[in-house]
C-alpha positions in Angstrom: 58.8 129.8 125.9 58.0 133.0 127.7 60.4 135.1 125.5 58.9 133.8 122.3 55.3 134.4 123.4 56.4 137.8 124.8 57.9 138.8 121.4 54.8 137.7 119.6 52.6 139.7 122.0 54.8 142.8 121.6 54.4 142.4 117.8 50.6 142.4 118.1 50.6 145.4 120.5 53.0 147.4 118.3 50.6 146.8 115.3 47.7 148.2 117.4 49.7 151.2 118.5 50.8 152.0 114.9 47.2 151.6 113.7 46.0 154.0 116.4 48.6 156.7 115.5 48.0 156.3 111.7 44.2 156.5 112.2 44.5 159.7 114.2 46.7 161.3 111.6 44.5 160.2 108.7 41.5 161.6 110.5 43.3 164.9 110.9 44.6 165.1 107.3 41.4 163.7 105.7 38.7 165.4 107.7 40.2 168.8 108.3 40.8 171.5 105.8 44.2 173.2 105.2 42.9 176.2 107.2 41.9 173.9 110.1 45.3 172.1 110.1 47.1 175.5 110.1 45.0 176.5 113.1 46.1 173.4 114.9 49.8 174.2 114.1 50.2 171.0 112.0 50.3 172.6 108.6 52.2 175.5 107.0 50.6 176.9 103.9 51.3 178.6 101.5 55.0 178.3 101.1 57.2 179.3 98.2 60.3 177.4 97.1 63.2 179.8 97.2 66.1 177.4 96.6 67.0 173.7 96.0 70.3 172.0 96.0 71.9 168.7 96.8 72.4 168.5 100.6 74.5 166.2 102.8 74.3 162.6 101.5 73.3 163.7 98.0 69.6 164.1 98.7 67.6 167.1 97.6 67.5 170.0 100.0 64.6 172.5 99.5 64.4 175.9 101.1 60.9 177.5 101.5 60.0 181.0 102.3 57.2 181.2 104.9 55.0 183.9 106.3 56.4 185.2 109.6 52.9 185.3 111.0 53.0 181.4 111.1 55.4 181.3 114.0 52.9 179.5 116.3 53.4 176.0 114.9 54.5 172.5 115.9 57.3 172.2 113.3 60.7 171.5 114.9 64.0 170.4 113.6 64.0 166.6 112.9 60.2 166.5 112.4 58.9 164.3 109.5 56.6 166.1 107.1 54.6 165.5 104.0 55.1 168.1 101.2 51.9 168.8 99.2 50.7 171.2 96.5 47.2 172.7 96.3 45.7 174.2 93.2 42.5 175.3 94.9 43.7 176.0 98.5 41.5 173.2 99.7 42.7 169.8 98.3 46.1 168.5 99.3 48.2 166.6 96.8 51.1 164.7 98.4 54.4 165.2 96.6 57.1 163.7 98.8 58.2 163.1 102.4 61.1 165.0 104.1 62.8 165.8 107.4 63.0 169.3 108.8 66.6 170.4 108.5 66.2 173.9 109.9 63.5 176.3 111.0 64.3 180.0 110.8 62.3 183.2 110.8 60.8 183.4 107.3 62.7 180.2 106.2 62.2 176.5 106.4 64.7 174.0 105.1 63.8 170.4 104.3 66.0 167.4 103.6 64.1 165.1 101.3 64.5 161.4 100.5 64.8 162.2 96.8 67.6 163.1 94.4 65.3 164.7 91.9 63.3 167.9 92.1 59.6 167.1 91.7 57.7 168.9 88.9 54.6 169.1 91.2 56.3 171.8 93.2 55.8 174.1 90.3 52.1 173.3 89.9 50.5 175.3 92.6 50.8 176.6 96.1 53.0 174.5 98.3 52.4 173.4 101.9 53.7 170.8 104.5 51.9 168.7 107.0 53.3 167.0 110.1 53.1 163.2 109.6 54.0 159.9 111.3 57.6 158.7 111.0 56.7 155.1 110.0 60.3 154.1 109.7 60.4 153.8 113.5 57.6 151.3 113.4 59.2 149.4 110.4 62.4 149.1 112.3 60.7 147.8 115.5 58.6 145.4 113.5 61.7 144.0 111.7 63.5 143.7 115.1 60.7 141.6 116.5 60.4 139.4 113.4 64.2 138.9 113.3 64.3 137.8 117.0 61.2 135.6 116.7 62.8 133.7 113.9 66.4 133.8 115.1 68.3 130.5 115.0 71.3 132.1 116.9 71.7 130.0 120.1 73.4 132.8 122.0 70.7 135.3 121.0 68.0 132.9 122.1 69.8 132.1 125.4 70.0 135.8 126.3 66.3 136.4 125.4 65.3 133.5 127.6 67.2 135.0 130.6 65.6 138.4 130.0 62.1 136.9 130.1 62.9 134.6 133.0 62.8 131.3 131.0 66.3 130.5 132.3 67.9 131.6 135.5 70.9 133.9 135.4 74.3 132.8 136.5 76.2 134.9 139.0 78.8 137.2 137.4 82.3 135.8 137.6 84.5 138.9 138.3 87.6 138.1 136.3 88.5 141.8 136.4 87.8 144.5 138.9 87.7 148.1 138.0 88.7 150.8 140.5 89.1 154.4 139.7 89.6 157.2 142.3 87.4 159.4 140.1 84.4 157.1 140.7 82.6 156.1 143.9 82.2 152.5 145.0 78.8 152.1 143.3 80.0 153.5 140.0 83.2 151.4 140.1 81.0 148.3 140.7 78.8 149.2 137.7 81.9 149.4 135.4 83.2 146.1 136.8 79.8 144.4 136.1 79.8 145.7 132.5 83.3 144.4 131.9 82.5 140.9 133.2 79.0 140.3 131.8 78.5 138.0 128.8 74.9 138.8 128.2 73.5 141.9 129.8 73.9 144.2 132.8 72.0 147.2 134.2 73.2 150.5 135.6 70.3 151.8 137.7 70.9 155.6 137.9 68.6 157.7 140.0 68.6 161.4 139.4 72.0 163.1 139.9 74.0 159.9 140.6 76.5 160.3 137.8 74.9 157.8 135.4 76.5 159.4 132.3 79.9 159.6 134.0 79.6 155.9 134.8 78.5 154.9 131.3 81.3 156.8 129.6 83.9 155.0 131.8 82.2 151.7 130.9 82.5 152.6 127.2 86.2 153.5 127.6 87.0 150.2 129.2 85.0 148.3 126.6 86.8 150.1 123.7 90.1 149.2 125.3 89.2 145.5 125.5 87.0 144.9 122.5 87.6 147.7 120.0 84.7 149.3 118.1 81.7 149.7 120.4 78.0 150.6 119.7 76.5 153.3 121.9 72.8 154.1 121.7 70.0 156.0 123.4 66.3 156.4 123.0 66.5 160.0 121.9 68.8 162.1 119.7 69.3 164.6 122.6 70.6 161.7 124.9 72.9 160.4 122.1 74.3 163.9 121.5 74.9 164.4 125.3 76.8 161.1 125.4 78.8 162.0 122.3 79.9 165.3 123.9 81.0 163.5 127.1 82.8 160.7 125.1 84.7 163.3 123.0 85.8 165.1 126.1 87.3 161.8 127.2 89.3 161.6 124.0 87.3 158.8 122.3 87.0 158.8 118.5 83.3 158.9 118.0 81.3 158.6 114.8 77.7 159.9 115.1 75.2 158.1 112.8 71.9 159.8 112.1 70.0 162.4 110.1 72.1 165.5 110.4 68.8 167.5 110.8 68.4 165.9 114.2 72.0 166.1 115.4 73.0 168.8 117.9 75.3 171.5 116.3 77.9 171.0 119.0 78.5 167.4 117.9 78.0 167.6 114.2 81.8 167.4 113.7 81.4 163.7 114.8 78.5 163.2 112.4 79.3 160.6 109.7 78.5 162.9 106.7 80.7 165.7 108.0 83.4 163.2 108.9 83.8 162.0 105.4 83.9 165.5 104.0 87.3 166.0 105.7 88.8 163.2 103.6 90.7 163.8 100.4 88.5 161.5 98.3 85.5 163.8 99.0 86.8 166.3 96.4 85.8 163.8 93.8 82.3 163.5 95.3 81.9 167.3 95.3 82.8 167.4 91.6 80.3 164.6 90.8 77.6 166.5 92.7 78.4 169.8 91.0 78.1 168.1 87.6 74.9 166.4 88.6 73.4 169.8 89.7 74.4 171.3 86.4 72.8 168.4 84.5 69.6 168.8 86.6 69.4 172.5 85.9 69.6 171.8 82.1 66.8 169.3 82.5 64.7 171.8 84.4 64.9 174.3 81.6 62.4 172.1 79.7 59.0 173.0 81.3 55.6 171.5 80.8 55.1 172.5 77.1 57.8 170.8 75.0 58.0 168.6 71.9 59.3 165.1 71.6 62.9 166.1 71.1 62.8 168.4 74.1 61.3 165.5 76.1 64.1 163.2 75.2 66.7 165.9 76.0 65.1 166.5 79.4 65.1 162.7 80.0 68.8 162.5 79.0 69.9 165.3 81.4 67.9 163.8 84.3 69.5 160.4 83.6 72.9 162.1 83.5 72.2 163.8 86.8 71.0 160.5 88.5 74.0 158.6 87.2 76.4 161.1 88.6 74.7 161.1 91.9 74.8 157.3 92.0 78.6 157.4 91.4 78.9 160.0 94.2 77.0 157.7 96.5 79.1 154.7 95.7 82.2 156.7 96.7 80.4 158.1 99.8 79.5 154.5 100.8 83.2 153.5 100.6 84.3 156.5 102.7 81.5 155.8 105.3 82.5 152.2 105.6 86.2 153.2 106.0 85.3 155.8 108.7 83.2 153.4 110.7 85.8 150.7 110.5 88.4 153.0 112.0 86.2 154.5 114.8 86.3 153.5 118.4 82.6 154.3 119.1 79.6 154.4 116.9 76.8 156.5 118.4 73.2 156.6 117.3 69.6 156.2 118.4 68.1 152.8 119.1 66.3 153.0 115.7 69.4 154.4 114.1 71.3 151.2 115.0 69.3 149.6 112.2 70.7 152.2 109.7 71.8 150.8 106.4 75.4 152.0 106.9 75.6 149.7 110.0 74.0 146.6 108.4 77.4 144.9 107.7 78.9 145.6 111.1 78.8 143.5 114.3 79.7 144.5 117.8 80.7 142.7 120.9 78.8 145.1 123.2 76.0 147.7 122.7 75.2 150.3 125.3 71.7 151.7 125.8 71.1 154.9 127.7 67.6 156.1 128.6 66.6 152.4 128.6 63.6 153.0 130.9 62.1 155.3 128.3 62.4 152.9 125.3 59.8 150.5 124.0 61.1 147.0 124.2 61.2 146.5 120.4 63.3 149.6 120.1 65.6 148.6 123.0 66.1 145.2 121.4 67.2 146.7 118.0 70.9 147.1 118.9 70.8 143.4 120.1 70.5 142.3 116.4 74.2 143.3 115.9 75.7 142.9 119.4 76.4 139.9 121.7 75.6 141.7 124.9 73.8 144.8 126.2 74.6 147.3 128.9 71.4 149.1 129.8 71.3 152.3 131.8 68.3 154.2 133.2 65.9 154.7 136.0 62.5 152.9 136.1 61.2 155.7 138.3 61.6 158.4 135.7 59.7 158.8 132.4 58.3 155.6 130.9 58.0 154.8 127.2 55.5 156.9 125.3 52.4 155.0 124.2 49.5 156.8 122.5 46.9 154.0 122.8 45.9 153.7 126.5 44.5 150.2 126.0 47.7 149.0 124.4 49.7 150.6 127.2 47.6 148.7 129.8 48.4 145.5 128.0 52.1 146.0 128.5 53.6 148.0 125.6 54.6 150.8 128.0 56.9 148.5 129.9 60.6 148.9 129.2 63.3 146.2 128.7 65.1 147.6 131.7 61.9 147.0 133.9 61.4 143.6 132.4 64.9 142.5 133.4 64.8 144.2 136.8 61.5 142.5 137.6 63.0 139.1 136.9 66.2 139.5 138.7 68.5 142.0 140.5 71.6 139.9 139.9 72.7 142.0 137.0 71.6 145.4 138.4 73.9 147.9 140.0 72.2 150.9 141.6 74.2 154.2 141.9 73.6 155.5 145.4 75.5 158.8 145.8 73.9 161.8 144.1 75.8 165.0 143.1 73.0 167.3 142.1 70.6 168.2 144.9 70.6 169.7 148.3 69.6 167.0 150.7 66.2 168.6 151.4 65.4 168.6 147.7 66.4 165.0 147.4 64.5 163.9 150.5 60.9 163.3 149.2 61.9 161.4 146.1 64.4 159.4 148.0 61.7 158.2 150.4 59.0 157.7 147.7 61.1 155.9 145.0 64.5 154.9 146.3 64.0 153.4 149.7 66.0 156.2 151.2 69.1 154.5 149.8 70.4 157.7 148.1 73.0 159.8 149.9 73.8 163.4 149.0 77.5 164.0 148.3 79.2 166.4 150.7 79.7 168.9 147.9 76.0 169.4 147.4 74.4 168.2 150.7 74.0 171.7 152.2 74.2 173.9 149.0 70.5 174.8 149.0 69.6 178.4 148.2 68.1 180.3 151.2 69.3 183.9 150.5 65.7 185.0 149.7 64.6 184.0 153.1 62.8 180.8 152.2 63.7 177.1 152.3 65.3 175.2 149.4 62.0 173.4 148.9 58.8 175.4 148.6 55.2 174.5 147.9 53.0 177.6 147.2 49.4 176.6 147.8 46.7 178.2 145.7 43.8 176.6 147.4 40.8 179.0 147.9 42.3 181.6 145.6 40.2 180.9 142.6 43.2 179.9 140.5 41.1 177.6 138.3 42.4 175.6 135.4 41.1 176.3 131.9 41.6 174.8 128.4 44.2 176.3 126.2 43.3 178.0 122.9 43.6 174.7 121.0 41.3 173.0 123.4 43.8 170.1 123.6 45.7 171.0 126.8 45.2 172.8 130.1 46.6 176.0 131.5 46.3 178.0 134.7 46.7 181.8 134.0 46.8 182.8 137.7 49.6 180.3 138.4 51.5 181.9 135.6 51.0 185.3 137.2 52.2 183.9 140.6 55.3 182.5 138.9 55.9 186.1 137.6 55.7 187.4 141.1 58.0 184.8 142.5 60.5 185.5 139.7 60.4 189.2 140.7 61.4 188.2 144.3 64.3 186.2 142.9 65.4 188.7 140.3 68.3 190.0 142.3 69.7 186.5 142.6 69.0 185.0 139.1 72.1 186.5 137.5 74.1 183.9 139.4 71.6 181.0 139.2 70.4 178.9 136.3 66.6 178.7 136.0 64.0 176.3 134.7 60.2 176.7 134.6 58.4 173.5 133.9 54.9 172.1 133.7 53.3 168.7 132.7 50.9 170.5 130.4 51.9 171.9 127.0 49.1 174.5 127.2 50.6 175.9 130.3 54.1 175.9 128.8 52.9 177.9 125.8 51.0 180.3 128.0 54.1 180.8 130.3 56.2 181.6 127.3 53.7 184.2 126.1 53.3 185.8 129.5 56.9 185.8 130.8 58.9 187.6 128.1 62.6 187.1 128.4 62.2 183.7 130.0 61.1 181.8 126.9 64.3 179.7 126.7 63.9 178.7 130.4 60.4 177.2 129.9 59.4 173.7 128.8 57.5 170.5 129.6 58.7 168.1 132.3 59.4 165.5 129.6 61.7 167.9 127.8 63.6 168.5 131.0 64.5 164.9 131.7 68.2 164.6 131.9 68.6 168.3 132.6 69.2 170.2 135.8 69.1 173.9 136.9 69.9 175.7 140.1 66.3 176.8 140.5 63.3 174.9 139.2 59.7 176.2 139.3 57.0 173.6 138.7 53.4 174.7 137.7 51.0 171.8 138.5 48.0 173.6 136.8 45.2 171.3 138.1 42.6 173.1 140.1 39.0 172.0 139.9 35.9 171.1 141.9 36.0 167.4 140.8 39.5 167.0 142.3 40.7 165.5 139.0 44.5 165.5 138.5 44.7 163.7 135.2 48.2 162.5 134.3 49.7 164.1 137.4 48.9 160.6 138.6 52.0 159.4 136.7 54.2 159.8 139.7 57.4 159.0 137.6 56.8 162.3 135.7 56.5 164.1 139.0 59.7 162.4 140.2 61.5 163.9 137.2 60.0 167.4 137.9 61.1 167.3 141.6 64.6 166.2 140.9 65.8 168.7 138.3 66.7 171.4 140.9 70.2 171.8 142.4 69.6 174.5 145.0 65.9 175.5 145.0 62.7 173.7 144.1 59.4 175.6 144.0 56.1 173.8 143.3 52.9 175.8 142.7 49.5 174.0 143.0 46.1 173.7 144.6 46.3 171.5 147.6 42.5 171.0 147.7 42.7 169.4 144.2 46.0 167.5 144.3 46.0 166.7 148.0 43.3 164.2 147.7 45.8 162.0 145.9 48.0 159.7 148.0 51.3 160.8 146.5 50.6 164.5 146.7 49.0 164.1 150.1 52.3 162.7 151.4 54.2 165.5 149.7 52.0 168.1 151.5 52.8 166.4 154.8 56.5 166.5 153.9 56.5 170.3 153.1 54.5 171.1 156.2 56.9 169.1 158.5 59.9 170.7 156.8 58.7 174.3 157.0 58.4 174.5 153.3 54.7 175.2 153.0 53.6 178.6 151.8 50.3 180.1 150.5 49.4 182.2 147.5 47.6 184.5 150.0 51.0 186.0 150.6 50.6 187.8 147.3 47.6 190.1 147.9 48.1 191.8 144.6 46.9 188.6 142.8 
């Protein structure tokens, strides 16, 4: 059985990937001092506890004051951290794990996995380290073990079809969906999702209305089957879907850590949903009494007699008992809210959440399916009969840290696995509504067999008011724009390319008030340097990976690589470059060294393309640089 051997192999590869990530982290935490970890942006120290309270869900929420000089760090909302104390400023003593709830200037708020304030936080100076979120690995491991040992005949039948053990039957179209608001390819995708009994794929190249199509699929599924599970690989993608579904009038419940949920959709978040119910007043009262009991317990410090110790123990028990009562009531409200919802939305890993364990679904949707590891993508399948996968195999692949493991197949997605076996269940969307035809042209020829067609509303909407074509390549060859390592030594940057971007922005300045802008680079070092050197544009700058799923009127791409060895590193991941080249609606500007990147087949063809289309320029046009 290919599927059985495939699942076993994935389990082995996943164990190797986990070991690699854990080893790297252990080396960092074990072999580097607090000062060194701070320098790398992976540690904040010292911090002072300024407040603690019971947060959403009854868990302890701790607020820290932090030095404003520590702004250059890698701590972001949703990150998993280890809280430690240090009595000598050298040795770290782990206290608890937590999720970053909020990051403000001078403040950092953590949501912990505990309902009791740890005494250790009063023992010395406090700090936090970025750590590995091992829950993700645990969920994927459980998914693989569950499916390997499954006795469910339907489940095994679907897995066999995915791995090519059994051939796929043709879809019997008992119902045909036709909406005047969708094009023929989108209508066909909805029709397929309605009629499939196992799985179907929506292949959505950039700008082809994949999200619009998915939402219509979900609406039809809710009408026919009731409560439906909707997932995606990232929190950002889930939140985007939630916004779109809510606009369509669907009753959505968002499952997930509120620290990782977009503020715009928090009203759909399960914890906030239950707060609007009458029974929640009882929960608030229990939590209030629990907090009062905990405060009474905390009055007894380290030096106390036997009677004080007993009193302290009593008040802590009282606090815990009250919290347990609150959680029982919360669980009841959560179950009631989920039962009445039309859509449950969460990440792939979140579909294994404890609050969903008792629920089954007829259909589960997976967006960003091409970016998900197979064990993650299979997680919703544990509680659903069929899957609808949406994505594009020519955009960003799953992220795998261990290159050897990636080469063995862990970086393949479930969407690719199925598409490589059969095209019977795949519907490609072929009309794109984002890009001017000239911006679309190169990616269309390289990745999509020239099957994409620009809709009439965007076909000729490229920006030319500045006297240049909608696509530009500004060549820095021969100008001495050499790449260098960033301050951390872990990434690359190109300072002269950043200066050139500043000059190009100056030329565009009179037009930017009416145009949205994005400045992107594959290298984090360049992104950080651009943010420092282009004040006022910080919110427009990010990595290519962070821009997947987004679009702007104008996109400027800094390629960075410029060296005598003609080395281009992970610019060779052409899928990443496809993402970069397809974010722009009206103008796409790429800046790079043709002598370095042009030796590569893909970029050589791109250079031929820009020369033939009159889009080639040179940095020599900017003599001041």
